[in-house]
C-alpha positions as CSV (number, residue, x, y, z in Angstrom):
1,M,107.3,51.9,-110.8
2,G,104.3,53.3,-109.1
3,T,101.4,51.3,-107.8
4,K,98.1,52.5,-106.3
5,Q,97.9,51.6,-102.6
6,T,95.1,49.2,-101.6
7,H,94.0,47.3,-98.5
8,N,91.5,44.9,-100.1
9,H,93.9,42.3,-101.6
10,I,92.0,39.0,-101.7
11,P,94.3,36.4,-100.0
12,L,95.5,33.7,-102.4
13,A,96.9,30.3,-101.8
14,R,100.6,31.0,-102.4
15,L,102.7,28.4,-104.2
16,P,106.3,27.3,-103.3
17,A,109.1,29.8,-104.0
18,S,109.9,28.1,-107.3
19,R,106.7,29.5,-108.7
20,T,107.3,33.0,-107.5
21,L,110.8,33.0,-108.8
22,R,109.8,31.8,-112.2
23,P,106.2,33.0,-112.9
24,F,104.2,31.0,-115.4
25,S,103.1,32.6,-118.6
26,L,100.3,31.4,-120.8
27,V,101.0,29.4,-123.9
28,A,97.9,30.8,-125.7
29,L,99.0,34.3,-124.8
30,G,102.5,33.6,-126.1
31,I,101.2,32.6,-129.5
32,A,99.3,35.9,-129.7
33,M,102.3,37.9,-128.6
34,L,104.3,36.3,-131.3
35,A,101.6,37.0,-133.9
36,W,101.5,40.7,-132.7
37,A,105.3,40.9,-133.1
38,D,104.8,40.0,-136.7
39,G,102.1,42.7,-137.2
40,E,99.1,40.4,-137.0
41,K,96.1,40.3,-134.8
42,A,95.4,37.2,-132.7
43,D,92.9,36.1,-130.1
44,F,94.9,35.7,-126.9
45,L,91.8,35.8,-124.6
46,P,91.4,32.9,-122.2
47,N,90.0,29.6,-123.3
48,E,89.5,26.2,-121.5
49,H,93.3,25.5,-121.7
50,T,94.0,28.8,-120.1
51,L,91.7,28.1,-117.3
52,E,93.2,24.7,-116.7
53,L,96.7,26.3,-116.5
54,V,95.5,28.9,-114.1
55,H,93.8,26.3,-111.9
56,Q,97.1,24.3,-111.8
57,H,99.3,27.2,-110.9
58,Y,96.9,29.2,-108.7
59,N,93.4,28.4,-107.4
60,L,89.7,28.6,-108.1
61,L,89.5,32.3,-107.2
62,A,92.1,33.0,-109.8
63,V,90.2,30.9,-112.4
64,E,87.0,33.0,-111.6
65,R,88.9,36.3,-112.1
66,V,90.2,35.1,-115.5
67,K,86.8,33.9,-116.6
68,H,85.3,37.2,-115.5
69,W,87.7,39.0,-117.8
70,R,86.6,36.8,-120.8
71,R,82.9,37.5,-120.0
72,F,83.6,41.2,-119.6
73,V,85.2,41.3,-123.1
74,D,82.5,39.2,-124.7
75,E,79.5,40.8,-123.0
76,G,80.5,44.2,-121.6
77,L,82.2,45.9,-124.5
78,P,80.5,45.2,-127.9
79,G,78.2,47.8,-129.3
80,I,79.6,50.9,-127.5
81,Q,81.7,53.8,-128.6
82,D,85.5,53.7,-128.3
83,E,85.7,56.2,-125.4
84,A,83.1,54.1,-123.5
85,K,85.3,51.0,-124.1
86,L,88.3,52.9,-122.8
87,A,86.5,53.8,-119.6
88,R,85.2,50.3,-118.9
89,V,88.6,48.6,-119.6
90,N,90.3,51.2,-117.4
91,H,87.9,50.6,-114.6
92,F,88.1,46.8,-114.9
93,F,91.8,46.6,-114.5
94,N,92.2,49.4,-112.0
95,R,90.2,47.3,-109.5
96,V,93.1,44.9,-109.3
97,P,95.1,45.6,-106.2
98,G,98.4,47.3,-106.6
99,V,101.3,45.1,-105.5
100,L,105.0,45.7,-106.1
101,D,106.9,43.3,-108.3
102,Q,109.3,42.4,-105.5
103,T,106.4,41.3,-103.4
104,N,104.4,39.6,-106.1
105,W,107.2,38.0,-108.2
106,K,110.3,38.2,-106.1
107,Q,111.9,40.3,-108.8
108,P,112.6,44.1,-108.8
109,D,110.9,44.6,-112.2
110,Y,108.6,42.0,-113.9
111,W,106.1,42.6,-116.7
112,A,103.2,40.3,-116.1
113,T,100.8,39.1,-118.8
114,P,97.1,40.1,-118.3
115,V,96.4,36.5,-117.1
116,E,99.2,36.7,-114.6
117,L,97.9,40.1,-113.4
118,L,94.4,38.7,-112.8
119,A,95.5,35.2,-111.5
120,S,97.9,36.7,-109.0
121,N,95.4,39.4,-108.1
122,G,98.1,42.1,-108.1
123,G,100.3,44.2,-110.3
124,D,102.1,47.5,-110.7
125,C,101.9,50.2,-113.3
126,E,103.3,48.4,-116.4
127,D,101.0,45.4,-115.8
128,Y,97.9,47.7,-115.8
129,A,99.1,49.5,-119.0
130,L,99.9,46.2,-120.8
131,A,96.6,44.5,-119.8
132,K,94.6,47.5,-121.0
133,Y,96.6,47.7,-124.3
134,F,96.1,44.0,-125.1
135,T,92.4,44.0,-124.1
136,L,91.6,47.1,-126.2
137,T,93.5,45.8,-129.3
138,A,91.7,42.5,-128.9
139,I,88.3,44.2,-129.2
140,G,89.3,46.1,-132.3
141,I,90.9,49.4,-131.2
142,P,93.7,49.9,-133.7
143,A,97.1,49.5,-132.2
144,E,98.3,52.7,-133.8
145,R,95.9,54.6,-131.6
146,L,97.4,53.1,-128.4
147,R,100.8,53.8,-126.9
148,I,102.2,52.3,-123.7
149,T,104.0,55.3,-122.3
150,Y,106.8,55.8,-119.9
151,V,106.4,58.9,-117.8
152,L,107.6,60.6,-114.7
153,V,104.8,61.3,-112.3
154,W,104.8,63.8,-109.5
155,I,104.1,62.2,-106.1
156,A,102.8,65.1,-104.0
157,R,102.9,63.3,-100.7
158,E,106.6,62.6,-101.2
159,Q,107.5,65.8,-103.1
160,R,109.4,63.9,-105.8
161,M,109.1,62.5,-109.4
162,E,108.8,58.7,-109.8
163,S,109.0,56.5,-112.9
164,H,105.6,55.3,-114.0
165,M,103.8,53.8,-117.0
166,V,100.4,54.6,-118.5
167,L,98.4,53.9,-121.6
168,A,97.8,56.7,-124.1
169,Y,94.9,56.7,-126.6
170,Y,95.1,58.9,-129.7
171,P,91.7,59.5,-131.3
172,S,93.6,60.8,-134.3
173,P,97.4,61.0,-135.0
174,D,97.7,64.6,-134.0
175,A,95.2,64.6,-131.1
176,D,95.8,65.3,-127.5
177,P,95.9,61.7,-126.2
178,L,93.7,60.4,-123.4
179,I,95.6,58.9,-120.5
180,L,94.5,55.6,-118.8
181,D,96.3,55.5,-115.5
182,N,96.0,53.1,-112.5
183,L,96.8,56.0,-110.1
184,I,93.5,57.9,-110.8
185,P,90.1,56.6,-111.7
186,D,89.3,59.2,-114.5
187,I,90.6,59.2,-118.0
188,K,91.9,62.7,-118.8
189,P,93.6,64.3,-121.8
190,A,97.4,64.5,-121.5
191,S,97.2,68.3,-121.4
192,A,95.2,68.1,-118.2
193,R,97.8,65.8,-116.5
194,T,100.3,68.4,-115.4
195,D,101.6,65.9,-112.9
196,I,103.1,63.6,-115.6
197,K,106.0,64.1,-118.0
198,P,106.2,61.6,-120.9
199,I,109.6,60.2,-121.8
200,L,108.9,57.6,-124.5
201,S,106.1,55.4,-125.8
202,F,105.8,52.2,-127.7
203,N,103.4,49.6,-129.1
204,A,103.9,46.5,-131.2
205,D,104.6,48.7,-134.2
206,G,107.4,50.9,-132.8
207,L,109.1,53.1,-130.3
208,W,108.7,56.9,-130.1
209,S,110.4,59.7,-128.3
210,A,108.1,62.0,-126.3
211,K,110.0,65.1,-127.6
212,Q,107.8,65.0,-130.7
213,R,104.0,64.5,-130.9
214,A,101.9,61.8,-132.4
215,Q,103.5,59.7,-135.2
216,N,106.6,61.9,-135.4
217,G,109.7,61.0,-133.4
218,R,109.8,57.3,-134.1
219,I,113.2,56.1,-132.9
220,G,113.0,52.4,-133.6
221,D,111.2,49.2,-132.7
222,A,109.8,48.0,-129.3
223,S,112.5,45.4,-129.5
224,K,114.8,48.0,-128.0
225,I,113.0,47.7,-124.7
226,K,114.6,44.9,-122.6
227,H,111.5,43.8,-120.7
228,W,109.3,43.7,-123.9
229,N,112.0,41.4,-125.4
230,G,112.0,39.3,-122.2
231,L,108.3,38.9,-122.3
232,L,108.4,37.7,-125.9
233,A,111.3,35.4,-125.2
234,R,109.4,33.7,-122.3
235,M,106.4,33.3,-124.6
236,R,108.5,31.6,-127.2
237,Q,110.1,29.3,-124.6
238,E,106.6,28.3,-123.4
239,H,105.4,27.7,-126.8
């Protein structure tokens, strides 16, 4: 899937190949993911144990990036309107360098947790979308207003469509959703994004076809998505 191109990747102390072949996932985040799978809200934001794990598996720069995320959520988001929260969260994660999964994780397609995204200082489109989704739900944005959305995006420089993932925010069930995308800095309504074609969308509550708008077109549960299942399975194993 698409990543934004960048040249300011902060060098990290790379671990042996065993780490890159089997990326660590956070126990605390795993508990939260299991709770979300049961329809509950949980606090998965980093705590002291999180920081200890990041320090063990990465380095002090990684710890600082994860700590910054916690401060950002605690201090930078309370007391503002939802659309301002969307803009700040979108900007926060879009600053992370774009790195292909094969480069970052030695796998062709890997869904990183928000902590892995920040600790490794790199990710691709699904990692941005997932990190924004979990951050926004953690600060009280209702999950039913958010959809992680598979799209096809037109890559003008290559004159072709490419698989991509974005986060869609629905102010109301029948509204034109706002699109949070790592490829562009601005949040725009879906009707203004003529370069993308939605395919399907999901959140912790379900899976929807893009052929019908809003809450219509539900075709099942997110458990139908292999990588979502894989992410949950890794969290259960780590717990």
